[in-house]
N, C-alpha and C positions, 0 to 999 in steps of 0.2 A: 128758237126763243126770240122774243120781240126786243127791240131796242131799249125799252124801259126794264124788261127783266135782265138784259145783259148789262146795264148801268148798275142796276140794283146788286148784281152778283159781284161786279167789280168793286161797288162800294164796300159790300160786306167783306170781301177779301181784304182790303186796304184797312178797315177797321179792325178785323182781327190782328193784323201785323203791328199797328199802332198801338193797340190796347194791350198787348200782349207784355211788353217792357215796362210799361207802367204798373201792370198788376204785379210783376214780379219784383219790381223795386219797392212796393208797398208791402209784400209778403216778407220781403227781407227784412224790412224795418220792425214789422210787427215780430217776427220771431226774434230779433235783437232785443225786444223789449223798448224800442225808440217810442216816445211819445208823440203821436202825430196831432196836428191841430185838427179840431172839429170840421173846420170849412174844408181843409184838405181831403179829410175822409169822406165828407159829404159830396165833395166834387168827384172824387174817384169812384163813389157808389153811383152817382148819377151818371158818370161816363159808362160805367159798366152796365147800368139798366139799358142805356141807350144802344150800346152795342148788342145787347142780348135781344132787344126789340127788333133791331134792324135784321139780326140773323134770323130771327123767328119769321120775319116779313119775307124775307127772301126765301127761306126754306120751306115754308109751308106749301106755296104752289108746286115746288119740286115734289115733296112728299106727296101731295095729292095727285099727282101726275103718274107717279110712280105706283100708288095704291090703284089708281083706274086702269093701270096696265096689267094688274094682277099680282103685284109684289106683296108680300107680307110686311106687317108693321115694321120689325127689325130691319129688313132688306130695304124698304123705302126710306126708312131713318137713316140708314147706312150711306144710301145713295145720296140723300139731300146733304149730309155732312160733307162727303166727298166732294160735292159740287161746290160748297161754299168755303170750306176750310182749305187753304193751300196745302198740297201734298208734302211741302217740306216741313211745314209745321206739324202736320200730323205724324210724319215720320220722326222728327225730333223728338217729341212726347213719347212714342212709342219705343224709340231706342233708348230713352231714359228709363223708362218704366222696366223693360227688359233689363237694362243694366243694373238696377237696384236689385231686381229679382235675383239676378245672377250673383250679386254679393251674398244674398242670403244663401244660394247653394253653395257658393264657395266655403262660407262659414262651417256649413253643414257637411261638408266634403262629398257633395253629389255633383253630378254631371246632367246635362240638360238633354234629354232624348236621345241616349245612347241605347239602342235596343240590346236584349239579351243575345249573346252571339255575334254581334258586331263589333269591329275592332276601331276604337278610337286612336286618332293620331294629333298630339299636341303639335303647336306650332309657334308657342311664345317665346322660344328661345333667344331670338334677336333682339326682342324688345323688351325683355324682363328688367334687365338692368338699366335701360332707359326709363321706364316707368318707376322703378324704384329710386333712381336718381330725382326724377321729376318730382316723386312724392317728398323726398327729403327736402328738396328745395323749396317746396310749399311749404312744408312745416315749419322750416327756418323763417322764411318769409313772414308767414302768420304769427310767430312769436315775437319777431324784431318790430311789425308794424304794431302789434299789440302794445309794445313798450313805448313807442316813438310817437305815437299820434296822440296828441293832447286833447282833442274835441270829442267829447262824449259821443255825439251823434256819428260823426264819422267812423270812430273806432268802433262802435258797435256794428255798423254796417259792413265795414271792411272785414271784420271778424267773422261775421256769418258768412258773407261770400267766399273767404279763404277756407273756411271749414268745410262749406258745401262742396268748394273745388276739391278737396282733399278726398272727399266722400266719393265724388264723381270719378276720380282718377282710379281710386280702388275699385269702383264699381265696372268701370271700364277693363281694368286688368282681370277682374273676376269673371267677366263675360267672356274674354277669351279663353281663360283657364277652363270654364265649366262647359264651354261650347266648341269642343274639337272637331276637326275632320272625322268624318265616320265612313268606313267601308263596309257594307253589308250586303251579302248575296250578289256580290259583283258590282253593285251601285256605288255611287260616290255622291256623298253629301260634304259639299266645301262650303266652309264657314269662316267669319271672321268677326268673333264676338257676337253682340245683337245687331251689328251694323250690315252684314253681308250673309246670305244663306242661298246655296245653289244646290239644288239636287239634279244629278245626272245618272240616267238610267244605265244600267248594264250593257243594255244593247247597242248603245252608241258608241262604248268606249273601244277604240281601235287599239290603241297602244299606251303604255306609260313607262317613262325612263326617268333616270337622275339627270337634272340638268341645273348647274347652280348658275344664276344670273344676278346681276345687280342692276336695278332699275333706277330711273330719274324722276319717275312720276309720283303720284300719290298712292294711296290705298289701292283703288280699282283704276284700271288703266286699259282700254282697248286700242289697238292699232288698225289700220286700213286694212289689213288682210284677216281680220276677225280673231285676233290673239289677245286673250284677257289676261292680265296680269295682276294678281291678287297678293300684293308685297307685304310682307313683315318685316320691319327694319330694313326696307329698301332692297330685299333680296327674295328670290324665289329658287326652289331647289326641286321640283318636280314638274314635269311637262306630261299633258295627257292630250293625245290627238284624237278626235271625234269623227264619226261618219257623217253628221250633219250638225248645224249650229243649234245650240242651246240658249234660250233666252234667260236673262237675269235682270236682277232689279238694282240699281245703284243705292247706296245709304240715303240720299235725298229723294227717291222717288223716280229718278230717270230710267230708262229701260233701255236695253242692249242685248246683242246677242254675239257670241263667239264660239269658234270651231277647234281652237287650240286653248287649252288651259294651262297656264303656269302659275304655281303658289307654292308657299314653303311649308315643309313639315320638318319638325326636329329630327326625325328619323326617316330620310327619304327612302332609303333602301328598303326598309321594311314595308313602308305603304306601296311601294313599286311591285314588291314582290306581294303583297296582299291582292293587288289588282290583278298582277299577271296569273297569281294562283287560281283566282276566281275564273278568269277567262280560260285558262289553260284547261281547267276542269270540264268546261263546257265543250272546248275543242276536242278532248279525249272521247268525252262523250259522244259528239258527233262523229269523230273519227271512227270509234268502236261501232256505231250502228252503220257507217258506210262500209266498214271492213266486214260487218255481218251480213250486208246486202249483198256485198261481191263475193262472200262465200257461198250464200245462197245460191245466188246466179250461176256461181261456178259448179255447184252441185247439181242443179238442175240440168245444166248443160253437158256435164259428164253422164248424168243418167239417161239424157235423150242420145247421147252418143252410143252408149251401151245398148240401148234398145234398137238403134238403128244398126249396129253390127250384128246384134242377135236377129234382127229381120232379114239382113243380107245372108248370113249363114245358112238360116233355114231355107231361104230360096234356092241356095246353091243344092241343098239337101234334096228339096223337090225336083230339081232339074236334073239331076245325075241320072235316074233310071231312064228318062226319056232319051238322054244322050246314048 
């Protein structure tokens, strides 16, 4: 990419970061019913149009280049958006949409993509009381601020922000409730709400054991030895060893890899048993096949020995008259 194209791409990314907070603030004001002066609205709309024009100016060459390379319209458009819009912004928007979708699933008492025959394993035990306590504090804060703030504009804005914050807390908890860990056909799907999703094939799982640990880091942490800690309430309960590293994506888009997985499950023994049962079934099948092969080989050796003994006896009978 040329120097001018690089500068334009950088400017477009900065514009997205700068315009997003302002748009959110205006949206909150409008939802709260706050009357915004016409000059402010006009200036905000002009700023949005300028940002959109800059985004289109930067995206179009990227889109055209992808189309010339043979990509379809959707793939080329997605590539252009990925190049211009920062990955953290995209991930935050996607996480929020998924969390709100999970809130709907939670109200309908449904789970997200748990296939028939698969075993779901919840993990929200250590954090449930924290989430509900935080929710209670947020509700009390909302009521208190609604009573003590005398200025109508500030009162309306704070009220909308607090109510939306309560909704997001519920959505985050609902995402964890409706997106449990899943064990299916020996494979493991490791999740934390809408923020983390890792699929581990059955072929790379060596062992699983109950191992309770307390961590000091955040939600996702990887050490120098390639051990991933996916903590809930600063604790993990299951450790899974792999034959080779698996790649994963952090909540804000950074990538990593790990060969040992440590995570929490409310019933770690049942989860370890489910993973062990799947692998032991495969091992039993392999052992049965191997035993069958040995039995076949033994049968062939016995038959060969009998034939050789018969041939020796026949030779002895033929040589007897000559003696």
